C-alpha positions in Angstrom: -56.0 -73.9 -9.5 -57.0 -72.2 -6.2 -54.8 -72.9 -3.2 -57.8 -74.3 -1.3 -57.8 -77.5 -3.5 -54.3 -78.3 -2.2 -55.6 -78.6 1.4 -56.4 -82.0 2.5 -59.5 -83.0 4.5 -57.7 -82.7 7.8 -57.3 -78.9 7.4 -60.9 -78.5 6.1 -62.2 -80.2 9.3 -60.0 -78.0 11.4 -57.2 -78.4 14.0 -55.9 -76.4 16.9 -52.3 -75.5 17.5 -50.1 -76.2 20.5 -48.0 -73.1 21.1 -51.1 -70.9 21.0 -53.5 -73.4 22.4 -51.7 -75.8 24.8 -54.8 -78.0 25.4 -54.9 -79.1 21.8 -52.5 -81.0 19.6 -50.5 -79.4 16.8 -51.3 -81.0 13.5 -48.4 -82.9 11.9 -46.8 -81.3 8.9 -48.3 -84.0 6.6 -51.8 -83.3 7.8 -52.0 -80.1 5.9 -50.3 -78.3 3.0 -46.8 -77.4 4.2 -46.3 -73.7 5.1 -43.3 -73.8 2.7 -45.5 -74.9 -0.2 -48.5 -72.7 0.4 -49.2 -70.1 -2.3 -51.2 -67.0 -1.9 -53.8 -66.1 -4.6 -53.5 -62.7 -6.2 -55.1 -60.2 -3.8 -58.2 -58.3 -4.9 -57.4 -55.6 -2.4 -53.7 -55.1 -3.1 -53.9 -51.3 -2.8 -55.2 -51.6 0.8 -52.5 -54.1 1.6 -49.8 -51.7 0.3 -51.1 -49.0 2.5 -50.8 -51.2 5.6 -47.3 -52.2 4.7 -46.3 -48.6 4.2 -47.9 -47.6 7.5 -46.0 -50.2 9.4 -42.7 -49.1 7.9 -43.3 -45.5 8.7 -44.9 -46.0 12.1 -47.8 -44.0 10.8 -50.4 -42.9 13.3 -52.9 -41.9 10.6 -55.2 -44.9 11.2 -54.6 -45.3 14.9 -57.7 -44.7 17.1 -58.0 -42.2 19.9 -56.9 -41.8 22.6 -53.9 -44.0 21.6 -53.2 -41.8 18.6 -52.7 -38.7 20.8 -50.8 -40.7 23.4 -48.4 -42.2 20.9 -47.9 -38.9 19.2 -47.0 -37.4 22.6 -44.4 -40.2 23.3 -42.9 -39.5 19.9 -42.8 -35.8 20.5 -41.2 -36.3 23.9 -38.4 -38.4 22.3 -37.6 -35.7 19.8 -36.9 -32.9 22.3 -34.7 -34.7 24.8 -31.3 -33.0 24.9 -28.6 -35.5 24.1 -26.0 -33.3 25.7 -27.7 -33.3 29.2 -27.1 -36.2 31.6 -30.4 -37.5 32.9 -31.4 -37.2 36.6 -34.5 -38.1 38.5 -37.2 -35.7 37.2 -34.9 -34.5 34.4 -34.8 -35.8 30.8 -31.4 -36.5 29.2 -29.0 -39.3 28.4 -27.9 -42.4 30.2 -24.8 -44.1 28.9 -24.8 -47.6 27.5 -21.2 -48.6 27.6 -18.6 -46.0 26.6 -20.1 -44.7 23.3 -23.9 -45.1 23.2 -26.4 -42.7 24.7 -29.9 -43.7 25.6 -32.2 -40.7 25.7 -34.8 -40.9 28.5 -37.6 -38.7 29.7 -38.0 -37.4 33.2 -39.2 -40.8 34.4 -36.0 -42.4 33.2 -37.8 -44.1 30.3 -36.5 -44.3 26.8 -39.8 -43.1 25.5 -39.1 -43.8 21.8 -39.2 -47.5 22.7 -42.6 -47.1 24.3 -43.8 -45.4 21.1 -42.5 -48.1 18.8 -43.7 -51.1 20.8 -47.0 -49.4 21.6 -47.5 -49.0 17.8 -47.5 -52.7 17.5 -50.6 -52.8 19.6 -52.3 -49.6 18.4 -51.9 -50.3 14.7 -51.0 -53.9 14.1 -53.0 -55.8 16.8 -55.9 -53.4 16.4 -55.9 -53.9 12.7 -56.0 -57.6 13.2 -59.0 -57.1 15.6 -60.9 -55.1 13.0 -60.2 -57.6 10.2 -61.4 -60.5 12.4 -64.6 -58.6 13.3 -65.2 -57.8 9.6 -64.8 -61.4 8.6 -67.4 -62.6 11.0 -69.8 -59.8 10.2 -70.4 -61.1 6.7 -71.1 -64.3 4.8 -69.5 -62.9 1.6 -66.5 -65.1 0.8 -64.7 -62.5 -1.2 -65.0 -59.9 1.6 -63.8 -62.5 4.1 -60.8 -63.3 2.0 -60.0 -59.6 1.5 -60.1 -59.1 5.3 -58.0 -62.1 5.9 -55.4 -60.7 3.5 -55.4 -57.6 5.7 -54.9 -59.7 8.8 -51.8 -61.4 7.3 -50.3 -58.1 6.3 -51.1 -56.3 9.6 -48.9 -58.9 11.3 -46.3 -59.9 8.7 -46.1 -56.7 6.6 -46.7 -58.7 3.4 -48.4 -62.0 2.4 -45.3 -64.1 2.9 -44.5 -66.8 5.4 -41.2 -68.1 6.8 -39.4 -64.8 6.7 -36.3 -64.6 8.9 -35.8 -62.2 11.8 -33.4 -60.2 9.6 -36.1 -60.0 6.8 -38.6 -58.5 9.3 -36.0 -56.1 10.7 -35.1 -54.9 7.2 -38.8 -54.4 6.4 -39.2 -52.3 9.5 -41.8 -54.8 11.0 -41.2 -55.0 14.7 -44.0 -57.6 15.3 -42.5 -60.0 12.8 -39.0 -59.6 14.4 -40.4 -60.3 17.8 -42.4 -63.2 16.5 -39.1 -64.8 15.5 -37.5 -64.0 18.9 -40.4 -65.7 20.7 -40.3 -68.8 18.5 -36.6 -69.2 19.3 -37.5 -69.8 23.0 -38.1 -73.4 24.1 -41.4 -72.6 25.8 -42.9 -71.1 22.7 -41.0 -73.0 20.0 -43.0 -73.2 16.7 -45.4 -70.3 17.5 -44.6 -68.8 14.1 -45.5 -72.0 12.3 -48.7 -72.3 14.4 -49.6 -68.8 13.3 -49.0 -69.6 9.6 -50.9 -72.8 9.8 -53.9 -71.0 11.3 -53.8 -68.6 8.5 -53.8 -71.5 6.0 -56.7 -73.0 7.9 -58.7 -69.8 7.7 -58.2 -69.5 4.0 -59.4 -73.1 3.5 -62.6 -72.5 5.6 -63.8 -69.0 4.6 -67.4 -70.4 4.2 -67.4 -72.4 7.4 -68.2 -70.1 10.2 -67.2 -72.1 13.2 -63.9 -73.5 11.7 -63.0 -70.0 10.5 -63.7 -68.6 13.9 -61.5 -71.3 15.5 -58.7 -70.4 13.1 -59.0 -66.7 13.9 -58.9 -67.4 17.6 -55.6 -69.2 17.1 -54.2 -66.4 15.0 -55.2 -63.9 17.7 -53.8 -66.0 20.5 -50.4 -66.4 18.7 -50.2 -62.6 18.0 -51.2 -61.5 21.5 -48.9 -64.1 23.1 -45.9 -62.7 21.2 -46.6 -59.2 22.7 -47.2 -60.6 26.2 -44.1 -62.7 26.2 -41.9 -59.9 25.1 -43.3 -57.5 27.7 -42.7 -60.0 30.4 -39.3 -60.9 29.0 -38.0 -57.4 29.3 -39.7 -56.5 32.6 -39.0 -59.7 34.4 -35.4 -60.1 33.2 -34.3 -56.5 33.7 -36.1 -55.3 36.8 -33.6 -57.2 39.0 -30.7 -55.7 37.0 -32.2 -52.3 37.4 -32.2 -52.7 41.2 -28.7 -54.1 41.2 -27.2 -51.4 39.0 -29.5 -48.5 39.6 -30.1 -46.0 36.7 -26.5 -46.2 35.5 -26.8 -48.7 32.7 -28.3 -47.6 29.5 -28.9 -51.1 28.3 -31.1 -52.0 31.3 -33.1 -48.8 30.8 -33.4 -49.5 27.1 -34.7 -53.1 27.6 -37.1 -52.1 30.4 -38.5 -49.3 28.2 -39.2 -51.8 25.4 -41.1 -53.9 28.0 -43.2 -50.9 29.0 -44.1 -50.3 25.4 -45.2 -54.0 25.0 -47.4 -53.7 28.0 -48.9 -50.5 26.6 -49.7 -52.5 23.5 -51.7 -55.0 25.5 -54.7 -52.7 25.6 -55.2 -53.8 22.0 -54.7 -57.5 22.8 -58.1 -59.0 22.3 -59.5 -62.0 24.1 -61.2 -63.1 20.9 -63.5 -64.9 20.5 -64.5 -63.5 23.9 -65.2 -59.9 24.4 -62.7 -57.4 25.8 -59.0 -56.8 26.0 -56.4 -58.3 28.3 -55.5 -54.8 29.6 -57.6 -51.7 30.0 -56.3 -48.4 28.6 -55.8 -47.1 32.2 -53.7 -50.2 33.2 -51.6 -49.9 30.0 -51.0 -46.2 30.5 -50.0 -46.7 34.1 -47.2 -49.0 33.0 -46.1 -46.8 30.1 -45.7 -43.9 32.6 -43.8 -45.9 35.1 -41.0 -44.1 36.9 -37.8 -46.1 36.6 -36.0 -44.0 39.1 -38.5 -45.1 41.7 -38.5 -48.7 40.5 -34.7 -48.9 40.8 -35.0 -48.4 44.6 -38.2 -50.4 45.2 -37.3 -53.8 46.6 -40.7 -54.6 48.0 -41.4 -57.2 45.3 -44.8 -55.5 44.8 -43.8 -52.6 42.6 -45.7 -51.6 39.4 -43.2 -53.6 37.3 -43.2 -56.7 39.6 -47.0 -56.8 39.7 -47.5 -56.4 36.0 -45.0 -59.0 34.9 -46.6 -61.5 37.2 -50.1 -60.5 36.0 -49.3 -60.8 32.3 -47.7 -64.2 32.8 -50.8 -65.4 34.7 -53.2 -64.0 32.1 -51.4 -65.8 29.3 -50.5 -68.9 31.3 -46.8 -69.1 31.1 -43.9 -69.0 33.6 -42.3 -65.5 33.6 -38.9 -67.0 34.1 -39.3 -68.8 30.7 -40.2 -65.6 28.8 
């Protein structure tokens, strides 16, 4: 029997979820089929889903749109040619030590550009894939097509159609978004965001023929996904900018964490305001952050630097306290 028959009337009528929509109440577990007990139907488009899974594991740029495809390829190329035997200086690529044994390879701006590539990929491939799947669902009334696109949406974010994976599971699968989803849900301010995401997917499957309820579920899915990217960007930038100014460019861990933050901000150009039009960041804004100069940031104590301004801006856009990210 199809999974939709397991869903009680409460889900069919639709609910909103708290971590991703703070103005509404999260449904109680007994108001809908539990995430643990939810079973996916066999996918009609399994070949497409396998391709998405493989692309995530390989950080493949084949389906990434321009100009991000060229930009990310450039970041990746930069990372490959950094000389690990040369100590980095301002304006000169090389290594910065993390502890006694680990080298972080940075470009001339002092950025571990491989991290910008990897976190930027989350936006350019995974969030953008989600965007395309949502648009395709709302562009048709065909239930089978909608289900196939919803299958894609699940896999773009989770790497496979499976809920309740652990952080280790996602890490082993090579799915950075899933790993950071679990990191965010461990924080008190965003506790349960993973379950909210899964419940929204269940709600969407239950309402493929109900336009408004489906749209509401997709909005929650999108808000959960984009919030994860925003929170991690602010987490790294807000937490480590002060450490950068205290230690200078001598600590590879600080540089590594900040570089991850720059990559998450780059990804925000693919963070949709769905169901509204537009993205949270423009390509120009995202690129400005990705190309930040950490040597300059290390000595800028104005409180109005590129990093300061962007961590505050993102927190305001998404409505959370940067200190709690």
